[in-house]
Backbone as CSV, one residue per row, in Angstrom:
resi,resn,N_x,N_y,N_z,CA_x,CA_y,CA_z,C_x,C_y,C_z
1,MET,135.503,6.754,59.872,134.726,5.313,59.010,133.098,6.056,59.763
2,LYS,132.195,6.052,59.876,130.804,5.716,60.425,130.112,4.935,60.364
3,LEU,129.178,4.239,61.436,128.048,3.833,61.402,127.078,4.270,61.461
4,TYR,125.513,3.539,61.434,124.525,4.171,61.297,123.449,3.304,61.557
5,ILE,122.894,4.201,63.102,121.727,3.353,63.456,120.224,3.751,62.936
6,GLY,119.481,3.364,62.358,118.145,4.163,62.336,116.989,3.517,63.212
7,VAL,116.207,4.322,63.329,114.903,3.961,64.244,114.010,3.461,62.840
8,THR,113.456,2.593,62.933,113.083,1.482,62.172,111.386,0.776,62.492
9,ASP,110.466,1.176,61.478,109.120,0.618,60.912,109.307,-0.402,61.361
10,ASN,108.681,-1.219,62.708,108.392,-2.576,62.900,107.846,-3.698,62.602
11,ASN,106.708,-2.995,61.452,106.390,-4.078,60.519,107.091,-4.223,58.922
12,TRP,107.752,-2.765,58.508,108.999,-2.542,57.519,109.674,-3.882,57.657
13,TYR,109.837,-3.764,58.993,111.584,-4.758,59.289,110.606,-5.990,59.356
14,LYS,109.613,-6.286,59.437,109.175,-7.703,60.062,108.905,-8.256,58.629
15,PHE,107.971,-6.834,57.736,107.908,-7.854,55.681,109.217,-8.476,55.363
16,LEU,110.348,-7.287,56.059,111.572,-7.578,55.000,112.691,-8.773,55.199
17,ALA,112.019,-9.245,56.812,112.850,-10.421,57.323,112.388,-11.372,56.929
18,THR,110.653,-11.549,56.530,110.752,-12.472,56.148,110.652,-12.768,55.100
19,HIS,111.200,-12.158,53.758,111.421,-12.302,52.701,112.852,-12.253,52.541
20,LYS,113.600,-11.489,53.015,115.039,-11.331,52.831,115.265,-11.018,51.237
21,PRO,115.080,-9.886,50.915,115.647,-9.689,49.695,116.246,-9.173,49.613
22,ASP,117.586,-9.073,48.423,118.609,-8.580,47.904,119.048,-7.118,48.144
23,GLU,118.166,-6.258,47.956,118.918,-4.427,48.670,116.889,-4.456,49.468
24,VAL,117.112,-3.469,49.970,115.956,-2.949,50.265,115.961,-1.117,50.143
25,ASN,114.826,-0.494,50.169,114.868,1.054,50.179,114.262,1.130,51.328
26,PHE,115.116,2.028,52.514,114.827,2.486,53.700,114.013,3.680,53.951
27,TRP,112.896,4.095,53.318,112.127,5.347,52.737,112.023,6.455,53.957
28,GLN,111.728,7.840,53.799,111.946,8.457,54.593,110.304,9.191,53.899
29,PRO,109.271,9.085,54.625,108.010,9.828,54.126,107.939,11.648,54.092
30,GLY,108.880,12.139,54.498,109.032,13.450,54.272,109.355,13.962,53.192
31,GLY,110.861,13.472,52.377,110.949,13.952,51.549,111.618,15.185,51.302
32,ARG,112.397,15.841,52.313,112.998,17.368,52.857,114.523,16.644,52.870
33,GLN,114.734,15.809,53.919,116.329,16.469,54.183,117.106,14.677,53.948
34,VAL,118.186,15.385,52.989,119.236,14.795,52.738,120.096,13.838,53.683
35,PHE,120.203,12.610,53.698,121.059,11.690,54.371,122.375,11.483,53.818
36,LYS,123.415,12.297,54.824,124.651,12.564,54.196,125.304,12.105,55.477
37,VAL,124.984,11.117,56.287,126.176,10.290,57.606,126.995,9.423,57.142
38,LEU,126.173,8.503,55.773,127.223,7.587,55.587,127.968,7.706,54.409
39,GLU,129.074,6.888,54.017,130.031,7.001,52.319,129.442,5.500,52.011
40,PRO,129.611,5.660,50.906,128.775,4.132,49.731,129.725,2.776,50.528
41,ASN,129.148,1.780,50.898,129.252,0.972,51.396,129.166,0.810,52.929
42,GLY,129.054,2.382,53.493,128.976,2.249,55.188,127.858,1.356,55.772
43,MET,128.088,1.096,57.171,126.889,0.147,57.481,125.949,1.173,58.222
44,PHE,124.833,0.332,57.781,123.271,1.408,58.058,122.552,0.210,59.053
45,LEU,122.372,0.392,60.435,121.873,-0.523,60.912,120.352,-0.857,61.351
46,PHE,119.477,-1.716,61.597,118.175,-1.436,61.604,118.067,-1.269,63.355
47,LYS,116.848,-0.319,64.045,117.008,-0.255,65.592,115.528,-0.315,65.621
48,LEU,114.820,-1.060,65.740,113.305,-1.474,65.872,112.879,-0.237,67.136
49,HIS,111.420,-0.056,66.833,111.153,0.407,67.554,110.723,0.595,69.161
50,SER,110.632,1.156,69.977,110.074,0.795,71.192,109.007,0.618,71.184
51,PRO,109.244,-0.915,72.410,109.914,-0.595,73.823,110.698,-2.073,73.312
52,LEU,111.051,-2.412,71.633,112.362,-3.370,71.413,113.433,-2.250,71.040
53,ASP,114.070,-2.026,71.939,114.856,-1.438,72.364,116.662,-2.155,71.339
54,PHE,116.475,-3.090,70.491,117.089,-3.717,69.993,117.874,-3.052,68.672
55,ILE,119.049,-3.357,68.003,119.264,-3.795,66.500,119.483,-5.210,65.862
56,ALA,118.401,-5.123,65.120,117.648,-6.493,64.535,118.356,-6.830,62.775
57,GLY,118.913,-6.129,62.601,120.010,-5.958,61.548,120.303,-5.193,60.640
58,GLY,120.362,-5.022,59.207,120.543,-3.823,59.115,121.209,-4.114,57.891
59,GLY,122.289,-3.324,57.125,122.550,-3.105,55.248,123.695,-2.241,55.166
60,PHE,124.593,-2.320,53.597,124.965,-1.368,53.232,124.833,-0.180,52.747
61,TYR,125.400,1.046,52.605,124.492,2.020,52.209,125.331,2.159,50.650
62,VAL,123.758,2.567,49.960,124.258,2.874,48.564,124.637,4.047,48.256
63,ARG,123.179,5.018,48.742,123.340,6.531,47.542,121.179,6.547,48.595
64,HIS,121.310,7.889,48.915,120.007,8.579,49.080,119.430,9.172,47.474
65,SER,118.361,9.398,47.902,118.020,9.877,46.097,116.507,10.504,47.168
66,PHE,116.013,11.695,46.376,114.586,11.815,46.415,113.998,11.284,45.014
67,LEU,112.686,10.485,45.165,112.013,9.527,44.588,110.584,9.746,44.225
68,PRO,109.751,10.321,43.444,108.138,10.005,43.191,108.039,8.432,43.877
69,VAL,106.771,8.458,44.485,106.650,7.075,44.738,106.611,6.362,44.167
70,SER,105.844,6.482,42.760,105.575,5.570,41.878,106.921,5.137,41.365
71,LEU,108.125,5.904,41.735,109.261,5.406,40.580,110.047,4.181,41.837
72,ALA,109.651,4.592,43.527,110.077,3.940,44.351,109.551,2.967,44.555
73,TRP,108.089,2.475,43.766,107.701,1.458,43.690,108.283,0.568,42.548
74,GLU,108.287,0.841,41.236,108.869,0.315,39.969,110.221,0.060,40.453
75,ALA,110.680,0.616,41.141,112.617,0.123,41.294,112.584,-1.020,41.919
76,PHE,111.907,-0.420,43.042,112.241,-1.733,44.415,111.262,-2.533,44.568
77,GLY,109.827,-2.375,44.317,108.518,-3.077,44.584,108.632,-3.779,46.226
78,HIS,108.289,-4.593,46.030,108.019,-5.717,47.668,109.255,-4.755,47.979
79,LYS,110.198,-4.196,48.171,111.558,-4.222,48.962,111.383,-2.905,49.279
80,ASN,110.474,-2.365,48.897,109.699,-1.279,50.024,109.175,-1.457,51.688
81,GLY,109.340,-2.907,51.691,108.610,-3.408,52.837,107.402,-3.399,52.901
82,THR,106.411,-3.244,51.508,105.414,-3.713,51.467,104.415,-4.807,50.819
83,THR,103.443,-5.158,50.327,102.537,-6.008,49.968,102.732,-5.480,48.493
84,ASP,102.187,-4.321,48.535,101.826,-4.122,47.397,101.814,-2.379,46.953
85,TYR,101.328,-1.423,45.620,101.823,-0.131,46.066,100.917,0.561,46.132
86,PHE,99.627,-0.185,46.356,98.606,0.675,47.268,98.875,0.730,48.791
87,ALA,99.507,-0.472,49.324,99.722,-0.793,51.021,100.974,1.067,51.110
88,PHE,102.110,0.584,49.714,103.325,1.304,50.045,102.300,2.733,50.210
89,ARG,101.704,3.125,49.473,101.117,4.847,49.252,100.138,5.501,50.595
90,GLN,99.358,4.207,51.000,98.606,4.576,52.362,99.838,4.734,53.456
91,ALA,100.753,3.889,53.260,101.527,4.148,54.661,102.407,5.446,54.694
92,ILE,103.052,5.645,53.340,103.440,7.446,53.509,102.327,8.128,53.380
93,TYR,101.038,8.244,52.665,100.041,9.145,53.331,99.907,9.187,54.218
94,LYS,99.968,8.342,55.271,99.787,8.246,56.674,100.515,8.755,57.754
95,TYR,102.273,8.638,57.075,102.943,9.587,57.756,102.836,11.256,57.326
96,ARG,102.247,11.083,56.050,102.182,12.725,55.580,101.000,13.356,56.014
97,LYS,100.123,12.476,56.405,98.856,12.865,57.148,98.373,13.471,55.280
98,SER,98.385,12.777,54.421,97.541,13.401,53.439,96.669,12.582,52.239
99,ASN,97.218,13.070,51.096,96.116,11.827,50.295,96.330,11.326,49.026
100,SER,95.621,10.910,47.924,96.333,10.982,46.760,95.683,11.931,46.450
101,LYS,94.305,12.910,46.360,94.000,13.716,45.526,94.807,14.647,45.896
102,MET,95.426,14.820,47.936,96.153,16.048,47.666,97.571,15.684,47.131
103,GLU,98.160,14.882,46.605,99.359,14.425,46.500,99.204,13.125,45.679
104,PRO,98.898,13.365,44.619,99.126,12.185,43.531,99.884,11.013,43.707
105,ASP,101.387,11.781,43.338,102.975,11.771,43.622,103.645,12.167,44.125
106,PRO,103.590,11.705,45.310,104.510,12.720,46.347,106.097,12.146,46.400
107,ILE,106.958,13.162,46.504,108.409,12.557,46.641,109.012,12.024,47.853
108,ILE,109.203,11.486,48.056,109.983,10.608,49.361,111.785,10.369,49.071
109,GLY,112.145,10.958,50.672,113.805,10.261,50.791,114.052,8.558,50.598
110,CYS,114.842,8.347,49.678,115.076,6.887,49.486,116.654,6.712,50.055
111,ILE,116.500,5.892,51.513,117.868,5.074,51.652,118.470,4.234,50.716
112,ILE,118.784,3.912,50.075,119.274,2.401,49.431,120.375,1.755,49.869
113,LEU,119.924,0.756,50.213,120.439,0.035,50.976,120.819,-1.499,49.988
114,THR,122.495,-2.132,50.058,122.239,-3.421,49.283,122.855,-4.571,50.416
115,ALA,122.549,-5.925,50.064,122.906,-6.652,50.947,122.244,-7.159,52.430
116,PRO,120.712,-6.751,52.322,120.280,-6.411,53.476,120.511,-7.351,54.684
117,PHE,120.934,-7.671,56.067,120.873,-8.775,56.954,119.801,-8.436,57.852
118,PHE,119.370,-9.667,58.253,118.087,-9.833,59.481,119.121,-10.881,60.198
119,PHE,118.567,-10.415,61.866,119.249,-11.284,62.725,118.013,-12.323,63.111
120,GLU,117.966,-13.507,63.506,117.499,-13.859,64.753,117.256,-13.554,66.070
121,ARG,115.749,-13.412,66.553,115.614,-13.176,67.605,116.656,-13.169,68.803
122,SER,117.150,-14.549,68.932,118.372,-14.694,69.860,119.417,-13.828,69.610
123,GLU,119.529,-13.264,67.961,120.799,-12.557,67.875,121.008,-11.030,67.849
124,TRP,119.911,-10.427,68.293,119.018,-9.006,68.024,120.377,-7.993,69.844
125,ILE,121.016,-7.067,68.720,121.667,-6.563,70.230,121.250,-5.427,70.490
126,PRO,121.470,-5.662,72.242,120.763,-4.248,72.794,121.514,-2.715,71.956
127,VAL,120.969,-1.824,71.998,121.348,-0.385,71.787,122.469,-0.440,72.324
128,PRO,123.386,1.213,72.162,124.235,0.707,72.660,123.700,2.259,74.390
129,LEU,124.605,1.982,75.475,124.166,2.614,76.563,123.857,3.914,76.495
130,ASP,124.704,4.951,75.615,124.169,6.513,75.289,123.298,6.774,74.336
131,TRP,122.087,5.041,73.691,121.176,5.622,73.662,119.668,6.449,74.196
132,ARG,119.417,7.269,73.573,118.314,8.091,73.864,117.183,7.771,73.908
133,PRO,115.813,7.640,74.823,114.935,7.516,73.585,113.938,7.890,72.784
134,ASN,114.389,9.937,73.395,113.948,10.514,72.471,114.555,10.896,70.803
135,ILE,115.525,9.696,70.736,115.896,9.548,69.366,115.076,9.442,68.350
136,VAL,114.259,10.242,67.325,113.370,10.118,66.449,113.721,9.331,64.963
137,LYS,114.943,9.364,64.437,115.403,8.842,63.681,116.807,8.307,63.152
138,GLY,117.601,8.761,64.168,118.799,7.673,64.063,119.887,8.656,64.970
139,LYS,121.000,7.851,65.017,122.161,8.552,65.332,123.674,7.752,64.684
140,SER,124.303,8.390,64.499,125.589,8.050,64.220,126.776,7.202,65.002
141,TYR,127.617,6.778,64.797,128.780,6.245,65.493,130.135,6.213,64.903
142,ASP,131.161,6.902,65.539,132.645,6.358,64.993,132.805,5.183,64.716
143,ALA,133.079,4.357,63.576,133.604,3.096,64.381,135.121,2.974,65.184
144,ASP,135.391,3.846,65.314,136.754,3.393,66.322,136.427,3.968,67.815
145,SER,135.216,4.403,68.069,134.839,4.863,69.067,134.522,3.360,70.199
146,PHE,134.806,3.623,71.134,134.060,2.319,71.981,132.892,1.710,71.985
147,ALA,132.189,2.616,71.373,130.297,2.047,71.504,130.807,1.221,70.013
148,GLY,131.300,2.278,68.871,131.606,2.126,68.068,132.010,0.341,66.982
149,MET,133.041,0.173,68.051,133.900,-0.641,67.911,132.787,-2.135,68.430
150,SER,132.708,-1.837,69.356,131.653,-2.651,70.099,130.077,-3.213,69.199
151,LEU,129.849,-2.433,68.466,128.596,-2.550,67.778,129.523,-3.192,66.115
152,MET,130.336,-2.907,66.242,130.849,-3.698,64.591,131.119,-5.023,64.910
153,ARG,131.764,-5.066,66.257,132.240,-6.752,66.289,131.188,-7.701,66.632
154,GLN,130.010,-6.848,67.280,128.693,-7.760,67.457,128.031,-8.317,65.983
155,VAL,128.232,-7.585,65.565,127.725,-7.102,63.697,128.199,-8.021,62.893
156,GLU,130.018,-7.868,63.196,130.699,-8.887,62.386,130.731,-10.670,62.782
157,GLU,130.465,-10.419,63.786,130.276,-12.142,64.239,128.924,-12.330,64.124
158,ARG,128.040,-12.118,63.838,126.819,-12.371,63.608,126.881,-12.673,61.750
159,LEU,127.539,-11.765,61.082,127.747,-11.979,59.643,128.271,-12.854,59.051
160,ARG,129.586,-13.434,60.248,130.342,-14.559,60.046,129.472,-15.923,59.888
161,GLN,128.687,-15.995,60.962,127.667,-17.510,60.857,126.950,-17.204,59.737
162,LYS,126.636,-16.371,58.697,125.942,-16.076,57.784,126.466,-16.268,56.576
163,SER,127.827,-16.514,56.218,128.557,-16.815,55.512,128.970,-15.065,54.742
164,PHE,128.996,-13.938,55.461,129.565,-12.296,54.931,130.836,-13.083,55.834
165,THR,132.123,-12.087,55.203,132.986,-12.076,55.057,133.605,-10.941,55.803
166,ALA,134.813,-10.258,56.051,134.623,-8.857,56.499,134.711,-8.018,54.834
167,PHE,134.502,-6.887,55.755,133.615,-6.116,54.627,134.849,-5.031,54.237
168,ASP,135.121,-4.703,53.327,136.106,-3.526,52.839,135.582,-2.775,51.903
169,SER,135.523,-1.749,52.751,135.032,-0.798,52.121,135.337,0.044,51.186
170,SER,136.841,-0.138,50.656,137.608,0.578,50.112,137.339,0.119,48.346
171,VAL,136.293,-0.817,48.291,135.565,-1.416,47.131,134.813,-0.795,46.398
172,GLN,133.760,-0.883,45.765,133.052,0.025,45.310,132.156,-0.605,44.533
173,TRP,130.965,-1.902,44.724,130.156,-2.185,43.805,130.859,-3.278,43.727
174,SER,131.589,-3.731,43.859,132.208,-5.251,43.346,131.085,-6.223,43.398
175,GLU,131.480,-6.697,41.791,130.332,-8.120,42.025,131.286,-9.469,43.016
176,GLY,132.150,-9.130,43.532,132.917,-10.451,44.304,132.994,-11.620,43.186
177,SER,133.523,-12.252,44.474,134.159,-13.760,43.710,132.899,-14.839,43.787
178,GLY,133.300,-15.571,43.318,132.492,-16.869,43.615,130.696,-17.070,42.585
179,GLU,129.995,-17.791,43.376,128.836,-17.570,42.449,127.921,-16.752,42.598
180,ARG,127.287,-16.480,41.587,126.367,-15.145,41.255,125.155,-15.616,42.205
181,TYR,124.709,-16.867,42.005,123.502,-17.461,42.822,123.567,-18.183,43.794
182,GLY,123.047,-19.038,44.642,123.171,-19.843,45.868,123.637,-19.386,47.124
183,THR,124.685,-20.016,47.713,124.778,-19.797,48.980,126.191,-19.152,48.852
184,GLY,127.117,-18.976,48.241,128.670,-18.882,48.409,128.672,-17.235,49.130
185,GLN,129.553,-17.632,49.116,130.432,-16.216,50.169,129.702,-14.971,49.666
186,ILE,129.723,-14.096,50.158,129.493,-12.335,49.604,130.957,-11.906,49.862
187,ILE,131.105,-11.429,48.942,132.556,-10.541,49.482,132.673,-9.344,49.285
188,TYR,131.768,-8.525,48.711,131.509,-7.270,48.483,130.070,-6.803,48.728
189,PRO,129.225,-6.290,48.753,127.996,-6.398,48.434,127.473,-5.762,47.304
190,ARG,126.737,-6.474,46.624,126.321,-6.282,44.963,125.224,-5.408,45.049
191,LEU,124.734,-4.619,44.009,124.007,-4.020,43.410,122.699,-4.957,43.187
192,GLY,121.320,-4.479,43.804,120.352,-5.190,43.262,119.749,-4.124,42.227
193,GLN,118.523,-5.049,41.686,117.940,-3.893,40.234,117.786,-2.729,40.531
194,GLY,116.790,-2.655,41.317,116.516,-1.403,42.068,118.215,-0.357,42.284
195,ALA,118.909,-0.434,42.724,119.637,0.014,43.133,120.124,0.452,42.277
196,PHE,120.904,0.094,41.005,121.591,-0.070,39.455,119.966,0.958,39.167
197,ARG,119.173,1.094,39.604,118.134,2.075,38.206,118.518,3.209,38.757
198,VAL,118.279,3.379,40.351,118.503,4.507,40.513,120.083,5.138,40.587
199,VAL,121.070,4.263,41.111,122.416,4.990,40.467,123.203,5.166,39.100
200,VAL,122.236,4.375,38.260,122.428,5.275,37.018,121.192,6.513,36.798
201,THR,120.396,6.335,36.754,119.644,7.596,36.836,120.424,9.058,37.581
202,GLU,120.446,8.591,39.044,121.654,9.939,38.996,122.555,10.464,38.345
203,ALA,123.708,9.393,38.072,124.649,9.593,37.036,124.729,10.262,35.868
204,TYR,123.590,10.119,35.365,123.342,10.964,34.149,122.320,12.122,34.350
205,HIS,121.864,12.612,35.810,121.493,13.378,35.955,120.426,13.610,35.502
206,ARG,119.329,12.360,35.709,117.602,12.388,35.338,117.523,13.092,33.627
207,ARG,118.881,12.283,33.136,118.721,13.196,31.456,119.141,12.209,30.763
208,CYS,118.189,11.691,29.583,118.520,10.620,28.945,119.633,10.650,27.872
209,ALA,120.901,10.264,27.879,122.157,10.416,27.308,122.107,9.999,26.001
210,ILE,120.992,9.752,25.312,121.457,9.823,23.591,119.943,11.002,23.293
211,SER,119.012,11.255,23.933,118.259,12.347,23.314,118.095,13.369,24.462
212,GLY,118.599,13.214,25.748,118.520,14.701,26.826,117.178,14.862,27.178
213,GLU,116.276,13.949,26.737,115.098,13.799,27.416,115.194,13.553,29.228
214,ARG,114.509,14.922,29.814,114.249,14.413,31.320,113.021,14.169,32.084
215,THR,112.159,13.708,31.141,110.892,13.530,32.403,111.059,12.218,32.536
216,LEU,111.262,11.931,33.787,111.227,11.044,34.862,110.525,9.545,34.603
217,PRO,109.523,9.728,34.295,108.563,8.219,34.374,109.106,7.402,32.598
218,VAL,109.423,8.325,31.802,110.227,7.371,30.565,111.276,6.675,30.429
219,LEU,112.264,7.778,31.783,113.734,7.338,31.637,113.903,5.882,31.984
220,GLU,114.874,4.924,31.329,114.967,3.631,32.469,116.404,3.236,31.771
221,ALA,116.928,3.118,32.696,118.535,2.498,33.180,118.315,0.980,32.555
222,ALA,119.174,1.485,31.034,119.380,-0.081,30.264,121.096,-0.731,30.787
223,HIS,120.564,-1.825,30.552,121.998,-2.602,30.993,122.649,-2.682,29.379
224,ILE,123.586,-2.273,29.457,124.508,-2.808,28.207,125.026,-3.881,27.938
225,LYS,125.402,-4.878,28.845,125.334,-6.147,28.929,124.430,-6.887,29.689
226,PRO,123.387,-7.554,29.234,122.392,-8.027,30.213,122.766,-8.611,31.368
227,TYR,122.175,-8.684,32.311,122.652,-9.281,34.005,122.267,-10.976,33.271
228,SER,121.355,-10.997,32.622,121.024,-12.914,32.269,122.395,-13.015,31.579
229,LEU,123.060,-12.324,31.115,124.465,-12.890,30.407,125.533,-12.692,30.736
230,GLU,125.540,-12.466,32.333,126.729,-11.845,33.204,127.012,-10.685,33.176
231,GLY,126.104,-9.746,32.872,126.250,-8.434,32.947,126.334,-7.432,34.395
232,PRO,126.970,-6.995,34.926,126.801,-6.679,36.496,126.123,-5.373,36.390
233,HIS,125.238,-5.198,37.480,124.397,-4.163,38.249,125.494,-3.406,38.463
234,HIS,125.965,-2.933,37.668,127.273,-1.726,38.106,126.657,-0.629,37.156
235,PRO,126.980,0.923,37.499,127.051,1.815,36.610,127.670,1.852,35.494
236,ASN,128.371,1.366,35.458,129.590,1.311,34.411,128.911,0.375,32.875
237,ASN,127.939,-0.682,33.698,127.070,-0.825,32.074,125.822,-0.935,31.918
238,GLY,126.130,0.465,32.741,124.230,1.295,32.271,124.709,2.060,31.358
239,LEU,123.219,2.482,30.974,122.703,3.890,30.302,121.622,4.155,30.554
240,LEU,120.945,5.514,30.411,119.642,6.085,30.839,119.456,6.411,29.655
241,LEU,118.267,5.708,29.073,117.377,5.782,27.951,116.266,6.153,28.397
242,ARG,115.858,6.727,27.613,114.277,7.048,27.020,113.372,5.635,26.850
243,GLN,112.801,5.336,27.079,111.708,4.341,26.652,112.404,3.464,25.249
244,ASP,111.864,4.132,24.215,111.449,3.603,23.149,113.509,3.651,22.601
245,LEU,114.203,4.374,23.056,115.542,4.148,22.789,116.270,2.929,23.497
246,HIS,115.731,2.937,24.810,116.138,1.523,24.812,115.565,0.257,24.479
247,THR,114.515,0.284,24.165,113.915,-0.688,23.495,115.002,-1.051,22.144
248,LEU,115.053,-0.308,21.576,116.304,0.027,20.221,117.576,-0.934,20.605
249,PHE,117.924,-0.177,21.573,119.335,-0.356,22.183,119.423,-1.877,22.322
250,ASP,118.800,-2.272,23.693,118.601,-3.707,23.522,118.412,-4.986,22.339
251,ARG,117.267,-4.350,21.118,117.464,-5.132,20.324,118.536,-4.805,18.928
252,GLY,119.396,-4.340,19.057,120.139,-4.044,18.243,120.217,-2.509,17.327
253,TYR,118.811,-2.196,17.677,119.241,-0.863,16.505,120.010,0.473,16.414
254,ILE,120.085,0.363,17.889,121.007,1.560,18.306,122.408,0.684,18.996
255,THR,123.239,1.344,19.066,124.699,1.438,19.549,125.546,2.328,20.245
256,VAL,126.075,1.652,21.529,127.048,2.976,21.200,128.520,2.860,21.454
257,SER,129.465,3.351,19.850,131.064,2.988,20.133,132.215,3.312,21.415
258,GLU,132.740,2.441,21.426,133.377,2.797,22.343,134.004,4.199,22.688
259,ASP,133.981,5.449,22.035,134.524,6.731,21.921,132.880,7.044,22.173
260,LEU,131.918,6.519,22.620,130.941,7.466,23.068,130.031,8.244,21.645
261,ASN,130.180,7.803,20.577,129.139,8.160,19.716,128.393,7.103,19.517
262,ILE,126.762,7.467,19.005,125.853,6.755,18.818,125.943,6.394,17.367
263,GLU,125.469,5.168,16.989,124.971,4.286,16.103,123.817,3.842,15.692
264,VAL,123.531,4.409,14.487,122.001,3.849,14.451,122.357,3.448,13.217
265,SER,121.343,1.900,13.446,121.721,0.787,12.523,120.730,0.944,11.247
266,LYS,121.213,0.716,9.763,120.387,0.947,8.827,119.019,0.069,9.028
267,ARG,119.281,-0.843,9.629,118.724,-2.426,9.623,116.704,-1.516,10.417
268,ILE,116.249,-0.076,10.714,115.167,0.077,11.319,114.306,0.266,9.851
269,LYS,115.483,1.165,9.240,114.148,1.357,7.497,113.962,-0.007,6.963
270,GLU,115.007,-0.897,6.807,114.817,-2.005,6.388,114.035,-2.354,7.309
271,ASP,113.511,-3.046,8.083,112.581,-3.916,8.632,111.259,-3.342,9.120
272,TYR,111.141,-2.038,9.325,110.144,-0.772,9.574,109.993,0.065,8.723
273,GLY,110.306,0.734,7.714,110.346,1.362,6.481,109.931,3.093,7.142
274,ASN,110.868,2.886,8.248,110.730,4.506,9.117,112.069,4.602,9.906
275,GLY,111.924,5.457,10.422,113.313,5.684,11.439,113.967,7.170,11.148
276,LYS,113.031,7.963,11.003,113.933,9.654,10.424,114.180,10.131,11.931
277,GLU,113.436,9.880,12.744,113.893,10.700,14.415,114.919,9.846,14.876
278,TYR,115.291,8.666,14.892,116.378,7.993,15.349,117.848,8.077,14.510
279,TYR,117.518,8.209,12.939,118.832,8.415,12.422,119.529,9.794,12.904
280,ALA,118.636,10.854,13.468,118.971,11.797,13.341,119.996,11.966,15.146
281,PHE,119.988,10.976,15.356,121.040,10.557,16.302,122.219,10.206,15.699
282,HIS,122.093,9.248,15.013,123.759,9.089,14.267,124.987,9.461,14.083
283,GLY,125.931,9.337,14.717,127.246,9.754,14.475,127.531,11.388,16.119
284,LYS,126.447,10.965,16.316,126.508,12.155,17.314,127.121,11.606,18.375
285,LYS,127.895,12.568,19.594,128.315,11.810,20.922,127.072,11.774,21.686
286,LEU,126.611,11.164,22.920,126.370,11.420,23.988,125.781,12.679,24.650
287,ILE,124.597,12.947,24.410,124.315,14.005,25.469,124.667,14.067,26.606
288,GLU,124.712,13.006,27.573,124.713,13.113,28.965,126.035,12.246,29.249
289,ILE,126.877,12.408,30.041,128.085,11.393,30.030,127.901,11.640,31.971
290,PRO,128.386,10.656,32.369,128.543,10.546,33.824,129.709,11.298,34.258
291,GLU,130.089,12.132,35.175,130.882,12.458,36.104,132.000,12.175,36.173
292,ARG,131.711,11.039,37.162,132.853,9.850,37.394,133.206,9.462,37.216
293,ALA,134.410,8.688,36.612,134.750,7.952,35.717,134.244,6.556,36.296
294,ILE,134.052,6.083,37.532,133.879,4.951,37.775,131.950,4.987,37.025
295,ASP,131.507,5.747,36.724,130.308,5.551,36.854,129.941,5.735,35.240
296,ARG,131.240,5.883,34.325,130.961,5.863,32.779,130.656,4.423,31.955
297,PRO,130.093,4.828,30.936,129.923,3.614,30.196,131.247,2.726,29.982
298,SER,131.512,1.359,30.332,132.595,0.806,30.229,133.072,-0.075,28.589
299,GLY,134.005,0.808,28.232,134.636,-0.121,26.729,134.383,-1.078,26.366
300,GLN,134.680,-2.009,27.639,134.766,-3.411,27.464,133.286,-3.611,27.220
301,PHE,131.963,-3.252,28.481,130.360,-3.558,27.815,130.254,-3.080,26.775
302,LEU,130.369,-1.973,25.985,130.312,-1.356,24.617,130.506,-2.190,23.718
303,GLN,131.448,-2.738,23.899,132.596,-3.691,22.476,131.764,-4.768,22.736
304,TRP,131.131,-5.245,23.853,131.032,-6.406,23.660,129.406,-6.468,23.157
305,HIS,128.211,-5.150,23.503,127.141,-4.787,22.695,127.505,-4.853,20.641
306,ASN,128.501,-3.827,20.801,128.665,-3.551,19.029,128.895,-5.063,18.793
307,GLU,129.482,-6.162,19.510,130.023,-7.451,18.566,128.453,-8.053,18.353
308,ASN,128.032,-8.062,20.131,127.079,-9.758,19.922,125.434,-8.938,19.477
309,VAL,125.258,-7.602,19.832,123.655,-7.107,20.010,123.446,-6.401,18.687
310,TYR,124.170,-5.399,18.436,124.366,-4.339,17.434,124.089,-4.871,15.833
311,LEU,122.988,-4.594,15.125,122.908,-5.166,13.405,123.578,-3.909,12.751
312,GLU,124.365,-4.547,11.966,125.329,-3.794,11.215,124.262,-3.415,9.846
């Protein structure tokens, strides 16, 4: 098991430490190099720029993805570490030495972290002794090495004081136990809305599950069971759908059976006198299905949608 110390923009950290969101996008302006250091749920720590050679917080790794700036903002908003979309773009153009005319919607690297934590100034941890000033991006440590164990121990001590408990990396995207809101203990890191959107988008290979549409700006991560009704931000409670199909799914005019067949309600024609394009999907299998079983639509959530949302 590894942990990673990432060199962190001080303004990014200061903004997010003030807002304390449930997830963050640790973005990389270059948009070229894949981040492969950590496994899902691995610990990613924030090291401030010199002369502040301290670890000031961190989060738990969800995944790395290359996203257009516009989609990164739609997914994460101020969790990108800026006040608005204009400031976000300008920060990226500054690093890339470009502008909106040269790159209307540049691709950036997104290291998505859930359950971020931010230490008080008195809790900051000095960087390990082998840290070198010429490290630009970051450095990984084995958790069973002397430096790695020392870091983990210091971080865990501070997390215990913040109601975090020991982290079990064998559990993927658990919603944990206890209260969904408030100050209850966090047993395992939860996915936030932005991470849910990206994880579902990637699980379906950026392709609408029903239509096969690949135009990224019109694709949306749909909850099968709404989050407001205790449906989790978990990929097995998601479908990647084109915007119009997402709307019809949420309103009960389309559903997916437990064997992943598409069903289109006769109510579309009854209510709107149309729907020929949508009836062409009726009875067909989903075009795109995630490769990993853990990412595929849960039969439990699909049954809930059929019984509680779908209009017969």
